MMTF fields as JSON, N, C-alpha, C and O atoms, coordinates in Angstrom:
{
  "mmtfVersion": "1.0.0",
  "mmtfProducer": "UNKNOWN",
  "numBonds": 471,
  "numAtoms": 472,
  "numGroups": 118,
  "numChains": 1,
  "numModels": 1,
  "chainsPerModel": [1],
  "groupsPerChain": [118],
  "chainIdList": ["A"],
  "bondAtomList": [4, 2, 8, 6, 12, 10, 16, 14, 20, 18, 24, 22, 28, 26, 32, 30, 36, 34, 40, 38, 44, 42, 48, 46, 52, 50, 56, 54, 60, 58, 64, 62, 68, 66, 72, 70, 76, 74, 80, 78, 84, 82, 88, 86, 92, 90, 96, 94, 100, 98, 104, 102, 108, 106, 112, 110, 116, 114, 120, 118, 124, 122, 128, 126, 132, 130, 136, 134, 140, 138, 144, 142, 148, 146, 152, 150, 156, 154, 160, 158, 164, 162, 168, 166, 172, 170, 176, 174, 180, 178, 184, 182, 188, 186, 192, 190, 196, 194, 200, 198, 204, 202, 208, 206, 212, 210, 216, 214, 220, 218, 224, 222, 228, 226, 232, 230, 236, 234, 240, 238, 244, 242, 248, 246, 252, 250, 256, 254, 260, 258, 264, 262, 268, 266, 272, 270, 276, 274, 280, 278, 284, 282, 288, 286, 292, 290, 296, 294, 300, 298, 304, 302, 308, 306, 312, 310, 316, 314, 320, 318, 324, 322, 328, 326, 332, 330, 336, 334, 340, 338, 344, 342, 348, 346, 352, 350, 356, 354, 360, 358, 364, 362, 368, 366, 372, 370, 376, 374, 380, 378, 384, 382, 388, 386, 392, 390, 396, 394, 400, 398, 404, 402, 408, 406, 412, 410, 416, 414, 420, 418, 424, 422, 428, 426, 432, 430, 436, 434, 440, 438, 444, 442, 448, 446, 452, 450, 456, 454, 460, 458, 464, 462, 468, 466],
  "bondOrderList": [1, 1, 1, 1, 1, 1, 1, 1, 1, 1, 1, 1, 1, 1, 1, 1, 1, 1, 1, 1, 1, 1, 1, 1, 1, 1, 1, 1, 1, 1, 1, 1, 1, 1, 1, 1, 1, 1, 1, 1, 1, 1, 1, 1, 1, 1, 1, 1, 1, 1, 1, 1, 1, 1, 1, 1, 1, 1, 1, 1, 1, 1, 1, 1, 1, 1, 1, 1, 1, 1, 1, 1, 1, 1, 1, 1, 1, 1, 1, 1, 1, 1, 1, 1, 1, 1, 1, 1, 1, 1, 1, 1, 1, 1, 1, 1, 1, 1, 1, 1, 1, 1, 1, 1, 1, 1, 1, 1, 1, 1, 1, 1, 1, 1, 1, 1, 1],
  "groupList": [{"groupName": "MET", "atomNameList": ["N", "CA", "C", "O"], "elementList": ["N", "C", "C", "O"], "formalChargeList": [0, 0, 0, 0], "bondAtomList": [1, 0, 2, 1, 3, 2], "bondOrderList": [1, 1, 2], "singleLetterCode": "M", "chemCompType": "L-PEPTIDE LINKING"}, {"groupName": "ASN", "atomNameList": ["N", "CA", "C", "O"], "elementList": ["N", "C", "C", "O"], "formalChargeList": [0, 0, 0, 0], "bondAtomList": [1, 0, 2, 1, 3, 2], "bondOrderList": [1, 1, 2], "singleLetterCode": "N", "chemCompType": "L-PEPTIDE LINKING"}, {"groupName": "LEU", "atomNameList": ["N", "CA", "C", "O"], "elementList": ["N", "C", "C", "O"], "formalChargeList": [0, 0, 0, 0], "bondAtomList": [1, 0, 2, 1, 3, 2], "bondOrderList": [1, 1, 2], "singleLetterCode": "L", "chemCompType": "L-PEPTIDE LINKING"}, {"groupName": "ARG", "atomNameList": ["N", "CA", "C", "O"], "elementList": ["N", "C", "C", "O"], "formalChargeList": [0, 0, 0, 0], "bondAtomList": [1, 0, 2, 1, 3, 2], "bondOrderList": [1, 1, 2], "singleLetterCode": "R", "chemCompType": "L-PEPTIDE LINKING"}, {"groupName": "GLU", "atomNameList": ["N", "CA", "C", "O"], "elementList": ["N", "C", "C", "O"], "formalChargeList": [0, 0, 0, 0], "bondAtomList": [1, 0, 2, 1, 3, 2], "bondOrderList": [1, 1, 2], "singleLetterCode": "E", "chemCompType": "L-PEPTIDE LINKING"}, {"groupName": "GLN", "atomNameList": ["N", "CA", "C", "O"], "elementList": ["N", "C", "C", "O"], "formalChargeList": [0, 0, 0, 0], "bondAtomList": [1, 0, 2, 1, 3, 2], "bondOrderList": [1, 1, 2], "singleLetterCode": "Q", "chemCompType": "L-PEPTIDE LINKING"}, {"groupName": "ALA", "atomNameList": ["N", "CA", "C", "O"], "elementList": ["N", "C", "C", "O"], "formalChargeList": [0, 0, 0, 0], "bondAtomList": [1, 0, 2, 1, 3, 2], "bondOrderList": [1, 1, 2], "singleLetterCode": "A", "chemCompType": "L-PEPTIDE LINKING"}, {"groupName": "LYS", "atomNameList": ["N", "CA", "C", "O"], "elementList": ["N", "C", "C", "O"], "formalChargeList": [0, 0, 0, 0], "bondAtomList": [1, 0, 2, 1, 3, 2], "bondOrderList": [1, 1, 2], "singleLetterCode": "K", "chemCompType": "L-PEPTIDE LINKING"}, {"groupName": "ASP", "atomNameList": ["N", "CA", "C", "O"], "elementList": ["N", "C", "C", "O"], "formalChargeList": [0, 0, 0, 0], "bondAtomList": [1, 0, 2, 1, 3, 2], "bondOrderList": [1, 1, 2], "singleLetterCode": "D", "chemCompType": "L-PEPTIDE LINKING"}, {"groupName": "VAL", "atomNameList": ["N", "CA", "C", "O"], "elementList": ["N", "C", "C", "O"], "formalChargeList": [0, 0, 0, 0], "bondAtomList": [1, 0, 2, 1, 3, 2], "bondOrderList": [1, 1, 2], "singleLetterCode": "V", "chemCompType": "L-PEPTIDE LINKING"}, {"groupName": "THR", "atomNameList": ["N", "CA", "C", "O"], "elementList": ["N", "C", "C", "O"], "formalChargeList": [0, 0, 0, 0], "bondAtomList": [1, 0, 2, 1, 3, 2], "bondOrderList": [1, 1, 2], "singleLetterCode": "T", "chemCompType": "L-PEPTIDE LINKING"}, {"groupName": "PHE", "atomNameList": ["N", "CA", "C", "O"], "elementList": ["N", "C", "C", "O"], "formalChargeList": [0, 0, 0, 0], "bondAtomList": [1, 0, 2, 1, 3, 2], "bondOrderList": [1, 1, 2], "singleLetterCode": "F", "chemCompType": "L-PEPTIDE LINKING"}, {"groupName": "SER", "atomNameList": ["N", "CA", "C", "O"], "elementList": ["N", "C", "C", "O"], "formalChargeList": [0, 0, 0, 0], "bondAtomList": [1, 0, 2, 1, 3, 2], "bondOrderList": [1, 1, 2], "singleLetterCode": "S", "chemCompType": "L-PEPTIDE LINKING"}, {"groupName": "ILE", "atomNameList": ["N", "CA", "C", "O"], "elementList": ["N", "C", "C", "O"], "formalChargeList": [0, 0, 0, 0], "bondAtomList": [1, 0, 2, 1, 3, 2], "bondOrderList": [1, 1, 2], "singleLetterCode": "I", "chemCompType": "L-PEPTIDE LINKING"}, {"groupName": "HIS", "atomNameList": ["N", "CA", "C", "O"], "elementList": ["N", "C", "C", "O"], "formalChargeList": [0, 0, 0, 0], "bondAtomList": [1, 0, 2, 1, 3, 2], "bondOrderList": [1, 1, 2], "singleLetterCode": "H", "chemCompType": "L-PEPTIDE LINKING"}, {"groupName": "TYR", "atomNameList": ["N", "CA", "C", "O"], "elementList": ["N", "C", "C", "O"], "formalChargeList": [0, 0, 0, 0], "bondAtomList": [1, 0, 2, 1, 3, 2], "bondOrderList": [1, 1, 2], "singleLetterCode": "Y", "chemCompType": "L-PEPTIDE LINKING"}, {"groupName": "GLY", "atomNameList": ["N", "CA", "C", "O"], "elementList": ["N", "C", "C", "O"], "formalChargeList": [0, 0, 0, 0], "bondAtomList": [1, 0, 2, 1, 3, 2], "bondOrderList": [1, 1, 2], "singleLetterCode": "G", "chemCompType": "PEPTIDE LINKING"}, {"groupName": "PRO", "atomNameList": ["N", "CA", "C", "O"], "elementList": ["N", "C", "C", "O"], "formalChargeList": [0, 0, 0, 0], "bondAtomList": [1, 0, 2, 1, 3, 2], "bondOrderList": [1, 1, 2], "singleLetterCode": "P", "chemCompType": "L-PEPTIDE LINKING"}],
  "groupTypeList": [0, 1, 2, 3, 4, 5, 0, 6, 7, 8, 9, 5, 2, 10, 11, 0, 1, 12, 1, 4, 11, 6, 4, 13, 14, 10, 9, 10, 10, 15, 10, 8, 8, 6, 7, 5, 10, 16, 3, 7, 8, 3, 5, 2, 4, 0, 13, 9, 4, 7, 11, 10, 2, 8, 16, 7, 17, 13, 5, 12, 6, 4, 16, 9, 12, 6, 14, 1, 9, 13, 13, 14, 13, 8, 17, 8, 9, 2, 9, 15, 10, 17, 3, 9, 8, 5, 15, 11, 15, 2, 8, 11, 0, 3, 15, 9, 13, 7, 16, 9, 12, 1, 8, 10, 16, 13, 2, 7, 13, 9, 2, 4, 6, 1, 16, 7, 3, 17],
  "groupIdList": [1, 2, 3, 4, 5, 6, 7, 8, 9, 10, 11, 12, 13, 14, 15, 16, 17, 18, 19, 20, 21, 22, 23, 24, 25, 26, 27, 28, 29, 30, 31, 32, 33, 34, 35, 36, 37, 38, 39, 40, 41, 42, 43, 44, 45, 46, 47, 48, 49, 50, 51, 52, 53, 54, 55, 56, 57, 58, 59, 60, 61, 62, 63, 64, 65, 66, 67, 68, 69, 70, 71, 72, 73, 74, 75, 76, 77, 78, 79, 80, 81, 82, 83, 84, 85, 86, 87, 88, 89, 90, 91, 92, 93, 94, 95, 96, 97, 98, 99, 100, 101, 102, 103, 104, 105, 106, 107, 108, 109, 110, 111, 112, 113, 114, 115, 116, 117, 118],
  "secStructList": [7, 7, 2, 2, 2, 2, 2, 2, 2, 2, 0, 0, 0, 0, 0, 6, 7, 6, 6, 6, 6, 7, 3, 3, 3, 3, 3, 3, 3, 7, 1, 5, 6, 6, 6, 6, 5, 1, 7, 3, 3, 3, 3, 3, 3, 3, 3, 3, 3, 3, 1, 1, 1, 1, 7, 7, 7, 3, 3, 7, 4, 4, 4, 3, 3, 3, 3, 3, 3, 3, 3, 3, 3, 7, 2, 2, 2, 2, 7, 1, 7, 7, 7, 6, 6, 7, 3, 3, 3, 3, 6, 6, 3, 3, 3, 3, 3, 3, 3, 3, 3, 3, 3, 6, 6, 3, 3, 3, 3, 3, 3, 3, 3, 3, 3, 3, 7, 7],
  "xCoordList": [-13.053, -12.584, -13.787, -14.815, -13.645, -14.744, -14.604, -13.638, -15.564, -15.605, -14.382, -13.813, -13.969, -12.807, -11.534, -10.723, -11.36, -10.189, -10.213, -9.18, -11.402, -11.527, -11.244, -10.595, -11.734, -11.482, -9.99, -9.47, -9.304, -7.865, -7.129, -6.175, -7.569, -6.976, -7.216, -6.318, -8.428, -8.762, -7.927, -7.534, -7.653, -6.816, -5.467, -4.978, -4.859, -3.536, -3.547, -2.709, -4.493, -4.469, -5.111, -4.787, -6.014, -6.725, -6.431, -5.852, -6.813, -6.709, -5.267, -4.957, -4.391, -3.004, -2.09, -0.876, -2.654, -1.913, -1.711, -2.681, -0.454, -0.188, -0.701, -0.75, -1.078, -1.711, -3.217, -3.881, -3.747, -5.185, -5.431, -5.594, -5.461, -5.796, -4.593, -4.539, -3.642, -2.529, -1.526, -1.461, -0.751, 0.337, 1.588, 1.506, 2.733, 4.004, 4.315, 4.307, 4.587, 4.967, 6.17, 6.426, 6.9, 8.081, 7.727, 7.143, 8.088, 7.958, 9.371, 10.162, 9.685, 11.014, 10.926, 10.037, 11.848, 11.938, 13.346, 14.301, 13.454, 14.734, 14.912, 13.942, 16.158, 16.407, 16.347, 15.987, 16.697, 16.582, 15.832, 16.427, 14.522, 13.686, 14.037, 13.979, 14.399, 14.712, 15.921, 15.94, 16.924, 18.136, 18.101, 19.005, 17.073, 16.905, 18.161, 18.703, 18.6, 19.736, 19.247, 18.17, 20.026, 19.649, 18.492, 17.557, 18.551, 17.452, 17.335, 18.33, 16.088, 15.806, 14.566, 13.497, 14.709, 13.586, 13.113, 13.918, 11.801, 11.235, 10.107, 9.295, 10.059, 9.001, 7.922, 8.163, 6.732, 5.673, 4.388, 4.088, 3.638, 2.328, 1.303, 1.224, 0.516, -0.531, -1.533, -1.296, -2.646, -3.653, -3.605, -3.74, -3.415, -3.34, -4.587, -4.931, -5.253, -6.508, -6.319, -5.972, -6.546, -6.408, -7.788, -8.789, -7.827, -9.097, -9.736, -10.95, -8.941, -9.489, -9.376, -8.465, -10.283, -10.288, -9.126, -8.618, -8.696, -7.638, -6.238, -5.252, -6.132, -4.832, -4.171, -3.079, -4.815, -4.254, -4.53, -5.523, -3.656, -3.885, -5.134, -5.559, -5.7, -6.869, -6.367, -5.536, -6.852, -6.413, -7.087, -8.287, -6.29, -6.833, -6.35, -5.803, -6.539, -6.274, -4.802, -3.914, -4.563, -3.234, -2.284, -1.078, -2.789, -1.927, -1.314, -0.425, -1.777, -1.262, -2.219, -3.438, -1.665, -2.499, -2.268, -1.2, -3.282, -3.188, -3.244, -4.119, -2.312, -2.286, -2.776, -2.093, -3.934, -4.523, -4.535, -4.93, -4.102, -3.989, -4.407, -4.13, -5.069, -5.326, -4.628, -4.797, -3.843, -3.237, -3.814, -4.137, -3.933, -4.395, -3.253, -2.812, -2.777, -1.609, -1.727, -2.327, -1.16, -1.109, -0.157, 0.995, -0.604, 0.27, 1.53, 2.557, 1.473, 2.656, 3.693, 4.889, 3.246, 4.167, 4.828, 6.028, 4.049, 4.607, 5.537, 6.522, 5.252, 6.059, 5.873, 6.21, 5.363, 5.119, 3.79, 3.29, 3.223, 1.99, 2.347, 2.77, 2.186, 2.531, 1.566, 0.473, 1.995, 1.206, 0.696, 1.299, -0.404, -0.943, 0.089, 0.742, 0.227, 1.167, 2.615, 3.502, 2.872, 4.205, 4.377, 3.394, 5.613, 5.87, 5.812, 6.183, 5.339, 5.284, 5.745, 5.199, 6.742, 7.329, 6.826, 7.175, 6.004, 5.416, 5.865, 5.642, 6.496, 6.99, 7.808, 7.658, 8.674, 9.64, 8.995, 9.616, 7.749, 7.059, 6.714, 6.23, 6.963, 6.712, 5.271, 4.802, 4.598, 3.23, 3.199, 4.121, 2.127, 1.842, 0.665, -0.319, 0.772, -0.292, -1.421, -1.207, -2.624, -3.806, -4.727, -5.58, -4.556, -5.392, -4.855, -4.287, -5.043, -4.611, -5.671, -6.131, -6.065, -6.996, -6.701, -6.119, -7.108, -6.929, -8.313, -8.94, -8.778, -10.101, -9.941, -9.367, -10.444, -10.445, -9.084, -8.995, -8.024, -6.698, -5.964, -4.863, -6.544, -5.886, -5.661, -6.59, -4.43, -4.097, -4.479, -4.037, -5.295, -5.729, -5.025, -5.169, -4.256, -3.483, -3.879, -3.753, -4.358, -4.763, -3.582, -3.063, -3.163, -1.982, -2.353, -3.302, -1.577, -1.765, -0.415, 0.443, -0.227, 0.981, 0.548, -0.357, 1.189, 0.898, 2.023, 3.184, 1.679, 2.694, 2.208, 1.003, 3.132, 2.758, 2.496, 3.091, 1.596, 1.33, 2.545, 3.206, 2.852, 3.997, 3.72, 4.568],
  "yCoordList": [-4.938, -4.462, -3.919, -4.586, -2.694, -2.12, -2.479, -3.129, -2.055, -2.413, -1.897, -2.626, -0.66, -0.107, -0.884, -1.134, -1.255, -2.038, -3.406, -3.905, -4.005, -5.304, -5.187, -6.058, -4.103, -3.896, -3.706, -4.236, -2.963, -2.766, -4.091, -4.353, -4.915, -6.241, -7.116, -7.833, -7.052, -7.826, -7.4, -8.237, -6.09, -5.603, -6.29, -6.769, -6.345, -6.94, -8.459, -9.024, -9.11, -10.572, -11.266, -12.417, -10.579, -11.227, -10.588, -11.238, -9.336, -8.722, -8.523, -8.767, -8.094, -7.833, -9.019, -8.854, -10.179, -11.407, -12.154, -12.451, -12.459, -13.123, -14.564, -15.165, -15.119, -16.439, -16.351, -17.373, -15.145, -14.946, -14.186, -14.81, -12.848, -12.038, -11.373, -11.283, -10.911, -10.126, -11.006, -12.221, -10.341, -10.994, -10.149, -8.966, -10.757, -10.044, -9.39, -10.053, -8.083, -7.329, -6.46, -6.165, -6.055, -5.226, -3.754, -3.362, -2.947, -1.495, -0.934, -1.235, -0.119, 0.482, 1.962, 2.662, 2.432, 3.863, 4.344, 3.567, 5.634, 6.265, 7.469, 8.156, 7.729, 8.948, 10.165, 11.256, 9.987, 11.046, 10.456, 9.82, 10.674, 10.051, 10.535, 9.755, 11.803, 12.346, 11.644, 11.372, 11.353, 10.688, 9.182, 8.466, 8.702, 7.296, 6.757, 5.715, 7.501, 7.07, 6.738, 7.172, 5.982, 5.573, 4.594, 4.715, 3.63, 2.676, 1.698, 1.177, 1.465, 0.468, -0.308, 0.273, -1.632, -2.517, -3.172, -3.687, -3.15, -3.795, -4.731, -4.387, -5.903, -6.884, -6.626, -6.812, -6.199, -5.814, -6.577, -6.912, -6.845, -7.479, -6.418, -5.374, -6.692, -5.765, -6.526, -7.662, -5.882, -6.414, -5.552, -4.331, -6.18, -5.47, -5.795, -6.958, -4.743, -4.873, -4.202, -3.023, -4.952, -4.391, -4.032, -4.644, -3.027, -2.553, -3.515, -3.474, -4.38, -5.329, -6.735, -7.025, -7.599, -8.959, -9.793, -10.659, -9.537, -10.348, -9.784, -10.416, -8.616, -8.034, -7.329, -6.783, -7.328, -6.655, -5.156, -4.75, -4.33, -2.888, -2.466, -3.124, -1.363, -0.79, 0.021, 0.914, -0.272, 0.43, 1.799, 1.934, 2.802, 4.148, 4.708, 3.968, 5.972, 6.595, 6.551, 6.476, 6.599, 6.711, 5.59, 5.82, 4.389, 3.248, 3.223, 2.414, 4.102, 4.143, 3.369, 3.476, 2.595, 1.834, 2.31, 2.825, 2.131, 2.543, 1.311, 0.458, 1.229, 0.165, 0.783, 1.626, 0.376, 0.938, -0.092, -1.239, 0.32, -0.581, 0.171, 1.362, -0.533, -0.013, -0.946, -2.164, -0.377, -1.211, -0.833, 0.326, -1.826, -1.66, -2.151, -3.294, -1.275, -1.616, -0.988, 0.075, -1.641, -1.114, 0.088, -0.054, 1.261, 2.438, 2.26, 2.871, 1.437, 1.188, 0.357, 0.469, -0.47, -1.291, -0.439, -0.567, 0.428, 1.284, 2.333, 2.711, 2.801, 3.724, 5.193, 6.068, 5.489, 6.88, 6.942, 5.928, 8.147, 8.334, 9.033, 10.189, 8.353, 8.969, 10.099, 10.207, 10.935, 12.081, 11.858, 11.118, 12.498, 12.469, 13.097, 14.08, 12.527, 12.923, 12.535, 12.868, 11.848, 11.334, 9.989, 9.29, 9.63, 8.31, 7.251, 7.502, 6.059, 4.922, 3.721, 3.441, 3.008, 1.872, 0.584, 0.257, -0.139, -1.397, -2.515, -2.456, -3.526, -4.668, -4.217, -4.745, -3.23, -2.712, -1.997, -1.843, -1.562, -0.766, 0.586, 0.652, 1.665, 3.012, 3.438, 3.375, 3.867, 4.377, 5.819, 6.283, 6.517, 7.829, 7.654, 6.991, 8.246, 8.14, 9.091, 10.292, 8.541, 9.32, 9.594, 10.479, 8.841, 9.056, 8.294, 7.212, 8.878, 8.248, 8.506, 9.636, 7.449, 7.621, 6.567, 5.521, 6.857, 5.916, 5.579, 6.379, 4.383, 3.926, 2.805, 1.76, 3.021, 2.027, 1.372, 0.163, 2.181, 1.666, 1.03, 0.511, 1.055, 0.526, 1.678, 2.421, 1.826, 2.86, 2.373, 1.309, 3.148, 2.819, 3.783, 4.999, 3.225, 4.04, 3.664, 2.506, 4.644, 4.437, 4.821, 5.934, 3.876, 4.058, 3.961, 3.272, 4.674, 4.587, 4.657, 5.452, 3.827, 3.859, 3.797, 3.04, 4.588, 4.579, 3.897, 3.971, 3.244, 2.595, 2.396, 2.339, 2.29, 2.066, 0.589, -0.282, 0.334, -1.055, -1.633, -0.937, -2.903, -3.544, -3.736, -4.257],
  "zCoordList": [28.699, 27.41, 26.637, 26.525, 26.101, 25.33, 23.846, 23.448, 23.042, 21.624, 20.869, 20.057, 21.121, 20.418, 20.728, 19.836, 21.957, 22.339, 21.656, 21.208, 21.583, 20.925, 19.428, 18.848, 18.795, 17.361, 17.089, 16.107, 17.941, 17.775, 17.908, 17.176, 18.834, 19.019, 17.785, 17.343, 17.235, 16.034, 14.83, 14.017, 14.715, 13.618, 13.665, 12.642, 14.846, 14.997, 14.841, 14.138, 15.495, 15.552, 14.354, 14.06, 13.661, 12.566, 11.22, 10.349, 11.026, 9.703, 9.25, 8.084, 10.128, 9.754, 10.053, 10.173, 10.17, 10.443, 9.122, 8.425, 8.775, 7.49, 7.449, 6.376, 8.586, 8.598, 8.356, 8.187, 8.34, 8.132, 6.819, 5.771, 6.867, 5.688, 5.029, 3.803, 5.809, 5.281, 4.529, 4.715, 3.675, 2.944, 3.132, 3.464, 2.921, 3.028, 1.677, 0.639, 1.707, 0.511, 0.85, 2.018, -0.176, 0.012, -0.167, -1.177, 0.827, 0.749, 0.757, 1.651, -0.242, -0.37, -0.042, -0.526, 0.777, 1.077, 0.749, 0.747, 0.474, 0.172, 1.086, 1.407, 1.508, 2.276, 1.36, 1.802, 0.093, -0.916, -2.107, -2.976, -2.135, -3.163, -4.569, -5.519, -4.712, -6.03, -6.648, -7.849, -5.827, -6.32, -6.087, -6.518, -5.414, -5.048, -4.347, -4.714, -3.332, -2.517, -1.11, -0.7, -0.39, 0.959, 0.944, 1.736, 0.05, -0.149, 1.016, 1.521, 1.427, 2.458, 2.051, 1.863, 1.914, 1.597, 2.886, 3.662, 3.11, 4.295, 3.875, 3.017, 4.477, 4.254, 5.307, 6.499, 4.871, 5.794, 5.509, 4.363, 6.567, 6.416, 6.055, 6.702, 5.015, 4.567, 3.723, 3.313, 3.476, 2.565, 1.309, 1.387, 0.152, -1.125, -1.917, -2.127, -2.349, -3.093, -4.45, -4.519, -5.53, -6.869, -7.402, -7.031, -8.281, -8.803, -9.788, -9.992, -10.403, -11.361, -10.802, -10.027, -11.183, -10.662, -11.18, -10.468, -12.425, -13.004, -12.763, -13.144, -12.144, -11.839, -13.006, -12.854, -14.18, -15.34, -15.235, -14.63, -15.823, -15.757, -16.525, -17.475, -16.09, -16.764, -17.953, -17.783, -19.138, -20.336, -20.402, -20.163, -20.731, -20.891, -22.222, -23.039, -22.447, -23.742, -24.144, -23.295, -25.441, -26.027, -25.64, -25.546, -25.414, -25.136, -23.751, -23.484, -22.857, -21.494, -20.598, -20.738, -19.683, -18.772, -17.347, -17.018, -16.503, -15.109, -14.217, -14.368, -13.3, -12.308, -11.002, -10.422, -10.545, -9.34, -8.23, -8.439, -7.048, -5.911, -4.65, -4.501, -3.76, -2.418, -1.45, -1.52, -0.545, 0.481, 1.84, 2.097, 2.69, 4.06, 4.94, 4.821, 5.826, 6.636, 8.013, 8.171, 8.995, 10.352, 10.353, 9.943, 10.8, 10.787, 11.633, 11.336, 12.678, 13.504, 12.757, 13.027, 11.827, 11.029, 9.945, 9.701, 9.295, 8.244, 8.845, 8.211, 10.031, 10.824, 10.438, 11.236, 9.277, 8.889, 8.149, 7.661, 8.07, 7.307, 6.004, 6.024, 4.87, 3.584, 3.223, 3.78, 2.28, 1.828, 0.398, -0.38, 0.076, -1.287, -2.228, -1.876, -3.413, -4.474, -4.185, -4.971, -3.091, -2.778, -3.496, -3.742, -3.828, -4.401, -3.307, -2.16, -3.682, -2.768, -3.568, -4.635, -3.07, -3.77, -3.134, -1.999, -3.881, -3.414, -4.348, -5.557, -3.778, -4.56, -5.768, -6.87, -5.538, -6.503, -7.691, -8.742, -7.517, -8.532, -7.917, -6.787, -8.661, -8.148, -8.443, -9.58, -7.394, -7.477, -6.992, -6.321, -7.34, -6.777, -5.822, -6.152, -4.652, -3.656, -4.03, -4.192, -4.165, -4.535, -3.353, -3.419, -2.277, -1.092, 0.101, -0.042, 1.298, 2.543, 3.594, 3.755, 4.319, 5.436, 6.496, 6.208, 7.709, 8.81, 9.344, 10.039, 9.009, 9.431, 10.443, 10.138, 11.631, 12.713, 12.934, 13.149, 12.879, 13.175, 12.022, 12.207, 10.829, 9.632, 8.667, 8.35, 8.201, 7.238, 5.846, 5.413, 5.151, 3.788, 2.842, 2.96, 1.893, 0.963, -0.458, -0.856, -1.226, -2.615, -3.5, -3.414, -4.361, -5.21, -6.679, -7.054, -7.512, -8.962, -9.643, -9.258, -10.651, -11.485, -12.933, -13.286, -13.767, -15.194, -15.938, -15.535, -17.01, -17.834, -19.24, -19.485, -20.168, -21.558, -21.797, -21.162, -22.724, -23.114, -23.808, -24.578, -23.547, -24.232, -25.709, -26.434]
}
């Protein structure tokens, strides 16, 4: 077994394992995103990384806050590769995809959601 094969094995058995690093989160997809019809919720193992340590949104101008998240997921588990500027529904919250990359067999997706302060 070479290094790449071992790294791919480690991704599956260690990093994307909910008994180790990954957690179960809900990803929602729609067959028609504009009308939000054909809804399907799936429980998937992934690593969710928030931009702030306390998980609170980052405050920006005019009372609007930004919720920034990076998720790391096995592309075979997600089943599709999302596109930049597409909506992504994570744990029933709608985000806009700001970046997508595949590093060493793990799909990295950068998400952002804006919301008003309560």
